[in-house]
Residue frames as qw, qx, qy, qz and C-alpha x, y, z in Angstrom:
[[0.304, -0.288, 0.798, -0.433, 83.03, 99.89, 136.98],
 [0.847, 0.169, 0.098, -0.495, 80.60, 97.80, 134.97],
 [0.691, -0.164, 0.682, 0.178, 81.42, 94.19, 134.09],
 [0.373, 0.584, -0.441, -0.570, 82.51, 93.56, 130.50],
 [0.845, 0.134, 0.517, -0.032, 81.93, 90.73, 128.08],
 [0.105, -0.461, 0.634, 0.612, 84.21, 89.93, 125.14],
 [0.748, 0.404, -0.131, -0.510, 82.59, 89.24, 121.78],
 [0.530, -0.297, 0.791, 0.070, 83.07, 85.53, 121.05],
 [0.591, 0.368, 0.705, 0.134, 81.14, 84.86, 117.84],
 [0.103, 0.513, -0.297, -0.799, 81.50, 86.38, 114.37],
 [0.633, 0.407, 0.651, -0.104, 78.97, 85.65, 111.64],
 [0.374, 0.819, -0.010, -0.435, 79.65, 88.26, 108.94],
 [0.106, 0.657, -0.655, -0.358, 82.88, 87.27, 107.19],
 [0.951, 0.204, 0.082, -0.219, 82.50, 84.39, 104.78],
 [0.770, 0.417, -0.345, 0.339, 86.27, 84.03, 104.59],
 [0.733, -0.525, -0.229, 0.365, 88.56, 83.61, 107.57],
 [0.543, 0.123, 0.030, 0.830, 91.07, 86.12, 106.16],
 [0.063, -0.682, -0.255, -0.683, 88.56, 88.98, 106.45],
 [0.588, -0.760, -0.080, -0.266, 88.35, 88.71, 110.22],
 [0.861, -0.033, -0.297, 0.412, 91.84, 87.35, 110.99],
 [0.312, 0.408, -0.252, 0.820, 93.50, 90.72, 111.74],
 [0.438, -0.544, 0.069, -0.712, 90.73, 91.89, 114.06],
 [0.908, -0.311, -0.264, -0.097, 90.50, 88.48, 115.73],
 [0.770, 0.053, -0.317, 0.551, 94.20, 88.57, 116.53],
 [0.291, 0.277, -0.199, 0.894, 94.55, 92.24, 117.48],
 [0.355, -0.368, 0.060, -0.857, 91.22, 93.10, 119.11],
 [0.839, -0.276, -0.064, -0.465, 89.72, 89.83, 120.36],
 [0.376, -0.559, 0.729, -0.123, 92.81, 87.92, 121.53],
 [0.268, 0.240, -0.880, -0.311, 92.17, 85.22, 118.93],
 [0.265, 0.100, 0.849, -0.446, 89.05, 84.10, 120.74],
 [0.576, 0.310, -0.033, -0.756, 86.45, 84.67, 118.00],
 [0.457, 0.131, 0.873, 0.106, 84.60, 81.69, 116.62],
 [0.231, 0.201, -0.409, -0.860, 83.44, 82.33, 113.06],
 [0.386, 0.368, 0.821, -0.202, 79.89, 81.43, 112.09],
 [0.991, 0.048, 0.048, -0.117, 79.11, 79.95, 109.68],
 [0.823, -0.263, 0.293, 0.409, 82.25, 77.85, 109.25],
 [0.001, 0.767, -0.319, -0.557, 85.03, 79.82, 107.49],
 [0.785, 0.589, -0.137, -0.134, 85.75, 79.30, 103.83],
 [0.819, -0.360, 0.336, 0.295, 88.67, 76.89, 103.56],
 [0.646, 0.668, 0.081, 0.361, 89.91, 78.49, 100.32],
 [0.649, -0.418, -0.069, 0.632, 93.39, 79.78, 101.14],
 [0.327, 0.469, 0.248, 0.782, 93.18, 82.72, 98.71],
 [0.167, -0.399, -0.419, 0.799, 93.10, 85.90, 100.78],
 [0.156, 0.726, 0.603, 0.293, 90.02, 87.95, 99.98],
 [0.185, -0.887, -0.069, 0.417, 91.74, 91.26, 100.80],
 [0.679, 0.469, 0.259, 0.502, 93.15, 93.11, 97.81],
 [0.353, -0.641, 0.005, 0.681, 95.65, 95.98, 97.74],
 [0.492, 0.746, 0.306, 0.327, 95.51, 98.80, 95.19],
 [0.462, -0.343, 0.021, 0.818, 98.48, 101.18, 94.92],
 [0.281, 0.914, 0.284, 0.069, 97.48, 104.67, 93.81],
 [0.702, -0.012, 0.024, 0.711, 100.91, 105.84, 92.72],
 [0.183, 0.402, 0.137, 0.887, 99.84, 109.37, 91.80],
 [0.406, -0.745, -0.517, -0.111, 97.52, 109.83, 94.78],
 [0.297, 0.214, -0.305, 0.879, 98.05, 113.05, 96.73],
 [0.270, -0.701, -0.621, 0.224, 96.13, 114.14, 99.81],
 [0.147, 0.644, 0.107, 0.743, 95.30, 117.84, 99.57],
 [0.466, -0.398, -0.561, 0.557, 96.06, 119.56, 102.89],
 [0.026, -0.590, -0.215, 0.778, 95.20, 123.15, 101.97],
 [0.159, 0.292, -0.409, -0.850, 93.46, 125.17, 99.30],
 [0.716, 0.169, -0.210, -0.644, 90.92, 123.85, 96.79],
 [0.831, 0.068, -0.534, -0.143, 89.98, 120.25, 97.44],
 [0.071, -0.510, 0.687, -0.514, 91.33, 120.35, 100.98],
 [0.590, -0.174, 0.643, -0.456, 90.84, 117.06, 102.82],
 [0.896, 0.332, 0.162, -0.246, 90.54, 114.92, 99.69],
 [0.381, -0.361, 0.729, 0.440, 92.70, 112.68, 97.56],
 [0.606, 0.502, -0.066, -0.613, 91.25, 113.22, 94.05],
 [0.408, 0.417, -0.767, -0.267, 93.33, 110.55, 92.30],
 [0.048, -0.026, 0.963, -0.263, 92.46, 107.93, 94.89],
 [0.492, 0.357, 0.443, -0.659, 88.81, 108.92, 94.69],
 [0.592, 0.492, -0.351, -0.533, 88.82, 108.43, 90.92],
 [0.249, 0.291, -0.923, -0.045, 90.50, 105.03, 91.31],
 [0.268, 0.133, 0.827, -0.477, 87.83, 103.94, 93.78],
 [0.581, 0.462, 0.174, -0.647, 85.00, 105.07, 91.52],
 [0.477, 0.465, -0.634, -0.392, 86.56, 103.31, 88.52],
 [0.089, 0.129, -0.979, 0.130, 86.72, 100.06, 90.50],
 [0.420, 0.281, 0.615, -0.606, 83.12, 100.41, 91.69],
 [0.610, 0.511, -0.129, -0.592, 81.92, 100.89, 88.11],
 [0.338, 0.402, -0.826, -0.206, 84.09, 98.02, 86.86],
 [0.098, -0.008, 0.952, -0.291, 82.74, 95.59, 89.42],
 [0.501, 0.382, 0.446, -0.635, 79.12, 96.56, 88.84],
 [0.649, 0.552, -0.245, -0.464, 79.59, 95.78, 85.14],
 [0.180, 0.398, -0.899, -0.033, 81.55, 92.55, 85.71],
 [0.775, -0.183, -0.433, -0.422, 79.31, 89.43, 85.64],
 [0.624, -0.011, -0.692, 0.363, 81.50, 87.84, 88.32],
 [0.241, -0.147, -0.521, 0.806, 80.90, 90.67, 90.80],
 [0.195, -0.332, -0.301, -0.873, 77.76, 92.48, 89.59],
 [0.602, -0.519, -0.544, -0.271, 75.49, 90.76, 92.11],
 [0.566, -0.251, -0.497, 0.607, 77.62, 91.82, 95.10],
 [0.177, -0.954, -0.226, -0.085, 76.59, 94.76, 97.23],
 [0.591, 0.310, -0.185, 0.722, 79.29, 97.41, 97.74],
 [0.351, -0.913, -0.182, 0.101, 80.20, 99.80, 100.51],
 [0.534, 0.525, -0.199, 0.631, 82.95, 102.42, 100.43],
 [0.571, -0.767, -0.194, 0.217, 84.59, 103.51, 103.69],
 [0.434, 0.693, -0.175, 0.549, 86.96, 106.48, 103.84],
 [0.567, -0.193, -0.476, 0.644, 89.28, 107.73, 106.56],
 [0.053, -0.286, -0.257, 0.921, 87.60, 111.14, 106.60],
 [0.361, 0.645, 0.551, -0.388, 84.30, 112.86, 105.88],
 [0.229, 0.727, -0.227, -0.606, 85.63, 115.07, 103.08],
 [0.005, -0.286, 0.870, 0.402, 86.93, 112.15, 101.02],
 [0.276, 0.362, 0.882, -0.118, 83.57, 110.40, 101.36],
 [0.325, 0.753, 0.278, -0.500, 81.76, 113.47, 100.05],
 [0.131, 0.622, -0.530, -0.561, 84.21, 113.78, 97.14],
 [0.125, -0.050, 0.962, 0.239, 83.68, 110.14, 96.13],
 [0.327, 0.569, 0.695, -0.295, 79.90, 110.56, 96.27],
 [0.267, 0.767, -0.067, -0.580, 80.23, 113.56, 93.94],
 [0.048, 0.429, -0.777, -0.459, 82.34, 111.52, 91.51],
 [0.229, 0.209, 0.951, 0.009, 79.85, 108.65, 91.56],
 [0.333, 0.687, 0.470, -0.444, 76.93, 110.98, 90.92],
 [0.196, 0.677, -0.366, -0.608, 78.76, 112.40, 87.91],
 [0.009, 0.229, -0.914, -0.334, 78.94, 108.87, 86.43],
 [0.455, 0.259, 0.746, -0.412, 75.32, 107.85, 87.05],
 [0.566, 0.588, 0.014, -0.578, 73.90, 109.15, 83.77],
 [0.508, 0.551, -0.602, -0.276, 76.27, 106.97, 81.73],
 [0.187, 0.214, -0.943, 0.175, 76.33, 103.91, 84.00],
 [0.682, -0.318, -0.313, -0.580, 72.94, 102.18, 84.46],
 [0.756, -0.177, -0.595, 0.205, 74.42, 99.57, 86.80],
 [0.291, 0.052, -0.430, 0.853, 75.80, 102.31, 89.04],
 [0.374, -0.268, -0.057, -0.886, 72.47, 104.14, 89.05],
 [0.772, -0.284, -0.486, -0.296, 70.73, 100.92, 90.06],
 [0.645, -0.110, -0.578, 0.487, 73.19, 100.31, 92.90],
 [0.119, 0.099, -0.301, 0.941, 72.92, 103.85, 94.26],
 [0.498, -0.128, -0.014, -0.858, 69.11, 103.80, 94.12],
 [0.402, -0.091, -0.910, -0.046, 68.54, 100.21, 95.20],
 [0.543, -0.535, -0.117, -0.637, 65.26, 100.18, 97.17],
 [0.881, -0.337, -0.313, 0.112, 66.65, 97.41, 99.37],
 [0.213, -0.934, 0.249, -0.144, 68.59, 99.34, 101.98],
 [0.762, -0.462, 0.430, 0.146, 70.90, 96.42, 102.84],
 [0.763, 0.229, 0.421, 0.433, 72.11, 96.23, 99.20],
 [0.250, 0.959, 0.109, 0.081, 72.31, 99.93, 98.39],
 [0.656, 0.319, -0.171, 0.662, 75.75, 101.32, 97.53],
 [0.363, -0.919, -0.141, 0.065, 76.98, 103.49, 100.39],
 [0.549, 0.435, -0.252, 0.668, 79.95, 105.82, 100.89],
 [0.503, -0.842, -0.117, -0.158, 80.70, 106.83, 104.48],
 [0.138, 0.682, -0.598, 0.399, 83.65, 107.87, 106.68],
 [0.497, 0.034, -0.843, 0.202, 84.80, 105.23, 109.16],
 [0.068, 0.009, 0.625, -0.778, 83.17, 106.94, 112.14],
 [0.591, 0.161, 0.136, -0.779, 79.72, 106.45, 110.54],
 [0.531, 0.213, -0.739, -0.356, 79.96, 102.88, 109.26],
 [0.192, -0.091, 0.866, -0.453, 78.90, 101.16, 112.50],
 [0.589, 0.298, 0.568, -0.492, 76.03, 98.74, 111.82],
 [0.640, 0.598, -0.220, -0.428, 76.57, 98.60, 108.06],
 [0.566, -0.246, 0.750, 0.237, 77.76, 95.57, 106.09],
 [0.657, 0.592, -0.177, -0.433, 78.13, 94.70, 102.40],
 [0.974, 0.157, 0.091, 0.138, 79.46, 91.85, 100.30],
 [0.675, 0.315, -0.033, 0.667, 82.37, 94.03, 99.20],
 [0.288, -0.911, -0.105, 0.275, 83.97, 96.82, 101.20],
 [0.600, 0.534, -0.023, 0.596, 86.32, 99.31, 99.54],
 [0.504, -0.736, -0.159, 0.422, 88.56, 101.20, 101.94],
 [0.431, 0.753, -0.001, 0.498, 89.96, 104.55, 100.80],
 [0.638, -0.353, -0.292, 0.619, 92.86, 105.45, 103.10],
 [0.122, 0.958, 0.237, 0.104, 92.95, 108.92, 101.49],
 [0.319, -0.885, 0.253, 0.228, 96.17, 110.18, 103.12],
 [0.817, 0.517, -0.048, 0.252, 99.47, 110.24, 101.27],
 [0.664, -0.057, -0.084, 0.741, 103.10, 111.30, 101.24],
 [0.089, -0.750, -0.086, 0.650, 103.94, 114.94, 101.81],
 [0.595, 0.784, 0.140, -0.108, 103.73, 116.84, 98.55],
 [0.229, 0.859, -0.459, -0.008, 107.50, 117.42, 98.50],
 [0.210, -0.467, 0.853, -0.101, 108.56, 113.90, 99.49],
 [0.788, 0.082, -0.473, -0.387, 108.04, 110.28, 98.46],
 [0.589, 0.012, -0.759, 0.278, 109.12, 108.75, 101.75],
 [0.002, 0.008, 0.561, -0.828, 107.55, 110.93, 104.46],
 [0.333, -0.484, -0.702, -0.403, 103.98, 110.13, 105.47],
 [0.220, -0.330, 0.353, -0.847, 102.34, 112.53, 107.96],
 [0.251, -0.245, -0.931, 0.105, 100.22, 110.73, 110.55],
 [0.287, 0.190, 0.313, -0.885, 97.50, 113.32, 110.96],
 [0.157, -0.119, -0.885, -0.422, 94.82, 110.83, 109.92],
 [0.480, -0.390, -0.295, -0.728, 91.57, 112.36, 111.09],
 [0.756, -0.476, 0.047, -0.446, 89.54, 110.39, 113.68],
 [0.914, 0.042, -0.360, 0.182, 92.16, 107.65, 113.85],
 [0.403, 0.374, -0.455, 0.700, 94.52, 109.87, 115.83],
 [0.470, -0.525, 0.167, -0.690, 91.95, 110.46, 118.54],
 [0.265, -0.231, 0.863, -0.364, 91.66, 108.24, 121.57],
 [0.661, 0.257, 0.623, -0.330, 89.76, 105.12, 120.58],
 [0.427, 0.597, -0.401, -0.548, 90.80, 105.43, 116.94],
 [0.018, 0.237, -0.962, -0.136, 91.72, 101.74, 116.87],
 [0.382, 0.326, 0.793, -0.345, 88.09, 100.85, 117.63],
 [0.499, 0.659, 0.018, -0.562, 86.93, 102.91, 114.65],
 [0.240, 0.500, -0.757, -0.346, 89.41, 101.03, 112.48],
 [0.209, -0.007, 0.970, -0.123, 88.16, 97.70, 113.80],
 [0.509, 0.520, 0.496, -0.473, 84.60, 98.60, 112.86],
 [0.422, 0.687, -0.280, -0.522, 85.61, 99.74, 109.37],
 [0.239, 0.453, -0.825, -0.239, 87.60, 96.61, 108.48],
 [0.187, 0.066, 0.963, -0.184, 84.98, 94.14, 109.70],
 [0.519, 0.401, 0.194, -0.729, 82.10, 95.24, 107.46],
 [0.438, 0.396, -0.632, -0.502, 82.88, 92.94, 104.50],
 [0.874, -0.034, 0.356, -0.328, 81.08, 89.65, 103.95],
 [0.928, 0.319, 0.159, 0.107, 82.98, 88.40, 100.89],
 [0.714, 0.211, 0.029, 0.667, 85.95, 90.61, 100.02],
 [0.207, -0.916, -0.097, 0.329, 87.68, 93.87, 100.83],
 [0.645, 0.499, 0.088, 0.572, 89.82, 96.21, 98.74],
 [0.415, -0.750, -0.091, 0.507, 92.25, 98.74, 100.19],
 [0.494, 0.736, 0.111, 0.449, 93.18, 101.79, 98.09],
 [0.554, -0.726, -0.009, 0.408, 96.27, 103.55, 99.39],
 [0.450, 0.872, -0.064, 0.180, 98.59, 106.28, 98.09],
 [0.042, -0.788, 0.582, -0.197, 101.70, 105.42, 100.10],
 [0.680, 0.134, -0.708, 0.139, 103.87, 102.52, 101.14],
 [0.679, -0.691, -0.136, -0.209, 102.90, 101.61, 104.75],
 [0.841, -0.140, -0.174, 0.492, 106.52, 100.71, 105.47],
 [0.347, 0.431, -0.051, 0.832, 107.36, 104.42, 105.16],
 [0.426, -0.759, -0.161, -0.466, 105.13, 105.41, 108.09],
 [0.448, 0.089, -0.634, 0.623, 106.98, 106.18, 111.31],
 [0.456, -0.689, -0.313, -0.469, 104.53, 106.58, 114.15],
 [0.264, 0.131, -0.655, 0.696, 105.27, 107.83, 117.64],
 [0.494, -0.454, -0.216, -0.709, 101.59, 108.16, 118.51],
 [0.146, -0.191, 0.799, -0.552, 100.62, 107.39, 122.10],
 [0.730, 0.162, 0.281, -0.602, 97.19, 106.27, 120.89],
 [0.583, -0.056, 0.799, 0.138, 96.68, 102.85, 119.37],
 [0.623, 0.663, 0.270, -0.315, 94.83, 104.09, 116.30],
 [0.372, 0.799, -0.413, -0.230, 97.81, 104.96, 114.11],
 [0.149, -0.461, 0.874, 0.049, 100.10, 102.02, 115.01],
 [0.584, 0.192, 0.764, -0.195, 97.22, 99.56, 114.62],
 [0.610, 0.719, 0.105, -0.315, 96.23, 101.07, 111.27],
 [0.208, 0.729, -0.621, -0.199, 99.81, 100.87, 110.00],
 [0.366, -0.224, 0.901, -0.066, 100.00, 97.24, 111.14],
 [0.664, 0.442, 0.543, -0.263, 96.80, 96.46, 109.23],
 [0.517, 0.797, -0.159, -0.269, 98.04, 98.16, 106.06],
 [0.006, -0.630, 0.768, 0.117, 101.39, 96.39, 106.25],
 [0.496, -0.021, 0.861, -0.107, 99.72, 93.01, 106.54]]
């Protein structure tokens, strides 16, 4: 019964494309970006297909997508060693807690051989430190680059059926968790996914799954 106020100003995204989906689907197109949006028409959201990615639903590695995790780690290391991107802070957001823990383990295994990665993971400046968190714990964080690991995949015996048991997203309010996760990037965002979003058929009564599918399709 309390009065509500709609957010009207957005300062984080330095490119209009990074906030466009949320502006349209969560804020009724009423957000005013601040500072003025970058007029470069190149979309700063990048899609990475992980063709061999498989979400493990039982047994060893349950709750993870090892191939997608390795692809994410490879991209983190590549960017930290690329002069064009090395100065950018990075955050990794996963759709579940187990995938986040698996990616942290993979990153830690690379630290000894990757000085740039070690520096990013141990950066004394908290706002620039490399983080890996599930979407329900990313509130309040922001980085220049956000890498989103969808984690889920086709069923192991099919290449066109995508189960929609997607962790916290299937709970009531899942769409709000998605909105938080996809609005953390200041400069660019990369989405790693192991399925074609067009193959998802959702009958969910909650907005989380349909909204997520809409975001992935766009």
